[in-house]
C-alpha positions in Angstrom: 9.1 -29.4 34.7 8.8 -25.6 35.1 9.0 -25.1 31.3 5.7 -27.0 30.9 3.9 -24.3 32.9 1.9 -21.6 31.3 3.9 -18.5 30.5 4.1 -15.8 33.2 2.4 -12.6 32.1 1.2 -9.2 33.2 4.3 -8.2 35.3 5.6 -5.4 33.1 2.5 -3.3 33.1 0.4 -1.8 36.0 -3.0 -3.3 36.4 -4.7 0.0 35.7 -3.5 0.0 32.1 -5.4 -3.1 31.2 -8.6 -1.0 31.1 -7.0 1.6 28.9 -3.9 0.1 27.1 -3.7 2.8 24.5 -1.2 5.7 24.7 -2.0 8.3 22.1 -2.3 6.2 18.9 -0.2 3.4 20.2 -1.1 0.1 22.0 1.1 -0.9 24.8 3.3 -3.9 24.5 3.2 -6.7 27.1 6.3 -8.7 27.6 5.9 -12.3 28.6 7.9 -15.5 29.1 7.2 -19.2 29.5 6.9 -22.5 27.7 7.3 -22.0 23.9 4.4 -24.4 23.1 2.0 -22.2 25.1 3.0 -18.8 23.8 0.3 -18.6 21.0 -2.5 -19.2 23.5 -1.2 -16.6 25.9 -0.4 -14.1 23.1 -4.0 -14.4 21.9 -5.3 -13.6 25.4 -3.0 -10.5 25.5 -4.2 -9.4 22.1 -7.8 -9.8 23.3 -7.1 -7.5 26.2 -5.9 -4.9 23.6 -2.2 -5.2 24.1 0.6 -6.2 21.8 2.3 -9.4 23.0 6.1 -9.7 23.0 7.4 -13.2 23.8 10.8 -12.8 25.4 11.6 -16.5 25.8 11.4 -19.5 28.2 11.3 -19.3 32.0 15.0 -19.0 32.0 14.3 -15.3 31.1 12.5 -14.6 34.3 15.4 -12.4 35.6 15.0 -10.1 32.6 11.2 -9.9 33.0 11.7 -9.1 36.7 14.1 -6.4 35.8 11.5 -5.0 33.3 9.0 -5.0 36.1 11.4 -3.0 38.4 12.1 -0.6 35.6 8.4 -0.1 35.0 7.9 0.8 38.6 10.8 3.4 38.3 9.1 4.9 35.2 5.8 5.0 37.0 7.3 7.1 39.8 8.4 9.6 37.2 5.5 9.6 34.8 2.6 8.1 36.8 1.1 4.7 36.5 -0.3 5.1 32.9 3.1 4.3 31.4 4.0 1.2 29.3 6.6 -0.3 27.1 6.7 -0.1 23.3 9.1 -2.3 21.4 10.2 -0.9 18.1 11.9 -3.1 15.5 12.3 -3.7 11.8 
């Protein structure tokens, strides 16, 4: 039943960064999880905000996303709240 819910989003980035999701020339990435069949809709909302969506997987990945949130808070204590993730890959 939980896997039919909309993906959980917006937990790996401070709310202030939605107004200005750009860091230099880079857009911030926003990690999200949830039902696979809903990811395209949520990814479009994230793109409309100005962020790059990164789908991490189903709700079973909640622990990883929660850890990402805690890590973001640790980074924000060091660098301030205008800090974000950027996933680099080939």
